[in-house]
C-alpha positions in Angstrom: 4.1 3.5 43.7 6.0 4.4 40.5 8.2 1.9 38.7 11.9 2.8 39.0 12.4 3.2 35.2 9.1 4.9 34.3 9.5 8.0 32.1 7.6 11.3 31.8 5.7 12.2 28.6 8.4 14.7 27.7 11.2 12.1 28.1 9.3 9.6 26.0 8.6 12.2 23.3 12.4 13.0 23.0 13.4 9.4 23.1 10.9 8.3 20.4 11.4 11.4 18.2 7.7 12.3 18.4 5.8 15.1 20.2 4.1 15.4 23.6 0.9 16.4 21.7 1.0 13.1 19.7 1.4 11.1 22.9 -1.5 12.9 24.5 -3.6 12.2 21.5 -2.7 8.5 21.6 -3.8 8.5 25.3 -7.0 10.3 24.5 -8.1 7.7 21.8 -7.0 4.8 23.9 -4.2 3.7 21.6 -1.4 4.2 24.2 -2.5 4.8 27.8 0.4 5.2 30.1 0.4 2.6 32.9 1.2 5.0 35.7 0.3 8.4 36.9 2.0 10.5 39.6 0.0 11.8 42.6 -0.3 15.0 40.7 -1.8 13.2 37.7 1.2 13.4 35.3 1.7 10.5 32.8 4.5 8.0 33.4 5.4 5.4 30.8 6.8 2.0 31.7 8.9 -0.4 29.6 5.8 -2.2 28.4 4.3 1.2 27.3 7.5 2.0 25.3 7.3 -1.4 23.6 3.7 -0.6 22.5 4.8 2.8 21.3 7.6 1.3 19.2 5.0 -0.9 17.5 2.7 2.0 16.9 5.4 4.1 15.3 6.5 1.3 13.1 3.0 0.6 11.9 2.5 4.3 11.3 5.7 4.3 9.2 4.2 1.5 7.2 1.1 3.6 6.4 -1.4 2.0 8.8 -4.1 4.3 10.2 -4.4 4.6 13.9 -7.7 2.8 14.3 -6.3 -0.3 12.4 -3.1 -0.2 14.5 -5.3 -0.4 17.6 -7.0 -3.5 16.2 -3.7 -5.1 15.3 -2.0 -4.5 18.6 -5.0 -5.7 20.6 -5.3 -9.0 18.7 -5.6 -11.8 21.2 -2.7 -14.3 21.5 -0.4 -11.9 19.6 2.9 -11.3 21.3 5.8 -8.8 20.7 7.8 -11.3 18.6 4.8 -11.8 16.3 4.5 -8.1 15.7 8.3 -7.8 15.1 8.3 -10.6 12.6 5.3 -9.0 10.8 6.9 -5.6 10.8 10.2 -7.1 9.5 8.4 -8.7 6.6 6.5 -5.5 5.7 9.7 -3.4 6.0 11.6 -5.8 3.9 8.9 -5.6 1.2 9.0 -1.8 1.4 12.8 -1.9 1.0 12.5 -4.1 -2.0 9.9 -1.7 -3.5 12.3 1.2 -3.0 15.2 -0.7 -4.5 13.1 -1.4 -7.6 11.9 2.1 -7.9 15.4 3.5 -7.5 16.6 1.1 -10.3 13.7 2.2 -12.5 14.5 5.9 -11.9 18.1 5.3 -12.8 17.1 3.6 -16.0 14.6 6.4 -16.7 17.3 9.0 -16.4 19.6 7.1 -18.7 16.8 6.5 -21.2 15.7 10.1 -21.2 19.3 11.2 -21.7 19.8 8.9 -24.6 16.3 9.3 -26.1 16.2 5.5 -26.9 13.3 3.5 -28.3 11.9 0.3 -26.9 13.8 -2.7 -28.2 12.6 -6.4 -28.0 15.1 -7.0 -25.3 13.9 -4.1 -23.2 10.3 -5.2 -23.8 11.2 -8.6 -22.3 12.9 -6.9 -19.4 9.8 -4.8 -18.7 7.0 -7.3 -19.4 8.7 -10.7 -19.0 6.7 -13.2 -21.0 3.6 -11.0 -21.0 3.0 -9.4 -24.5 0.4 -6.5 -24.3 -0.2 -6.7 -28.1 -1.5 -10.3 -27.7 -4.5 -8.8 -25.9 -5.1 -6.0 -28.3 -7.8 -7.8 -30.3 -9.8 -8.7 -27.2 -9.4 -5.2 -25.7 -10.7 -3.6 -28.9 -13.6 -6.0 -29.0 -14.6 -5.3 -25.4 -13.9 -1.6 -25.1 -12.9 -0.4 -28.6 -15.8 2.0 -28.9 -15.2 3.8 -25.7 -13.4 7.1 -25.1 -11.3 5.4 -22.4 -10.0 2.9 -24.8 -9.0 5.6 -27.3 -7.4 7.7 -24.6 -5.4 4.7 -23.4 -4.2 3.9 -26.9 -3.1 7.5 -27.4 -1.2 7.6 -24.2 0.7 4.3 -24.4 1.7 5.1 -28.0 4.0 7.9 -26.6 5.6 5.9 -23.8 9.4 5.4 -23.8 11.3 2.5 -22.2 11.7 4.7 -19.1 8.0 5.3 -18.9 7.3 1.5 -19.1 9.9 0.8 -16.4 8.4 3.4 -14.1 4.9 2.2 -14.7 5.9 -1.4 -13.9 7.8 -0.3 -10.7 4.7 1.6 -9.5 2.4 -1.3 -10.3 4.7 -3.7 -8.5 4.9 -1.5 -5.4 1.1 -1.2 -5.3 0.7 -5.0 -5.7 3.1 -5.7 -2.8 1.3 -3.2 -0.6 -2.0 -4.9 -1.4 -0.5 -8.3 -0.6 0.9 -7.0 2.7 -2.5 -5.5 3.8 -4.3 -8.7 2.8 -1.9 -11.0 4.7 -2.0 -8.7 7.7 -5.7 -9.3 7.9 -6.8 -5.7 7.4 -10.5 -5.4 6.4 -11.2 -4.8 2.8 -13.5 -2.0 3.7 -11.1 -0.4 6.2 -9.4 2.9 5.5 -6.0 1.4 4.6 -7.4 -1.0 2.0 -9.7 1.7 0.6 -6.6 4.0 0.2 -4.8 1.2 -1.7 -7.9 0.8 -3.9 -7.8 4.6 -4.6 -4.1 4.3 -5.4 -5.0 1.5 -7.9 -7.5 3.8 -9.5 -5.0 6.6 -9.5 -2.5 4.4 -11.2 -4.9 3.8 -14.1 -5.8 7.5 -14.3 -2.1 8.4 -14.4 -1.0 5.9 -17.0 -4.0 4.9 -19.1 -7.3 6.7 -19.0 -9.7 8.7 -16.8 -11.0 5.9 -14.6 -14.2 6.9 -12.7 -15.3 5.1 -9.6 -18.1 3.5 -11.6 -15.6 2.1 -14.1 -13.3 1.1 -11.3 -16.1 -1.0 -9.7 -16.6 -2.7 -13.1 -12.9 -3.5 -13.2 -13.1 -4.9 -9.7 -15.9 -7.2 -10.7 -14.0 -8.3 -13.8 -11.0 -9.3 -11.5 -13.2 -12.0 -9.9 -15.5 -12.9 -12.9 -12.7 -13.4 -15.4 -10.5 -16.4 -14.3 -7.5 -15.0 -16.1 -7.5 -11.8 -14.0 -8.3 -13.8 -10.9 -5.4 -16.1 -11.5 -3.0 -13.1 -12.0 -3.9 -11.6 -8.6 -4.3 -14.9 -6.8 -0.8 -15.9 -7.9 0.4 -13.1 -5.6 -1.8 -14.3 -2.7 -4.7 -16.7 -2.9 -7.9 -14.6 -2.5 -6.3 -11.3 -3.4 -8.6 -10.7 -6.4 -11.7 -10.9 -4.2 -10.0 -8.7 -1.6 -9.2 -6.0 -4.1 -12.7 -6.1 -5.5 -14.2 -5.5 -2.1 -11.7 -2.7 -1.4 -12.6 -1.1 -4.8 -16.3 -1.2 -4.1 -15.8 0.1 -0.5 -13.7 3.0 -1.8 -16.3 3.8 -4.5 -19.0 4.0 -1.8 -16.7 6.2 0.3 -16.4 8.7 -2.6 -20.0 8.6 -3.8 
């Protein structure tokens, strides 16, 4: 016997702003199997099915792949309130990222328009108490003979305040997404974490030098072998340096 408030697949698609094909796919992979069927075999969705669909769509909006959403939703002893609180935290982080990026873009527009140079005050605003030049000697000692080091020096020499602000905003957004994935318990060798590792590599390629997957693996190792790098990442979330290293290595294996 059908529940009084069960809905057809078409009704659910219109209600959720998705497609019938998508709902059929979720059913086929076991992510969202409607609780009921009519005598003719048509799908009918109950209130509990709609709650699960809401969580699926929210996690998809946050960038989680379907297979990891299934793992998250089927965690034992995890109720709806737990998912809502987790989603609220992730969405809040995403909102903060976007606010920061919007601010950086606004500053970039102003800086480009005025063609300004980087002042000490702007440097403090961008880097805080971190001074890149304090690490120049060590960087030159470790990598000075490499093409990557020369390429990075050439690029950063041309950056405007707007460029540095955009670089910082992108790095902060990536760091927050890594923290969110780590705190959500997503496996370091899962698709989402590997995608974040690839974003990390792409950030280096975009702003500094052509970072191959081999070089990226070496950087990942350095993040856990050099206590200064470990401390930087683990200040965001204890254990994050090791998590990022594992994701980097998994991503490199995926591409090679």
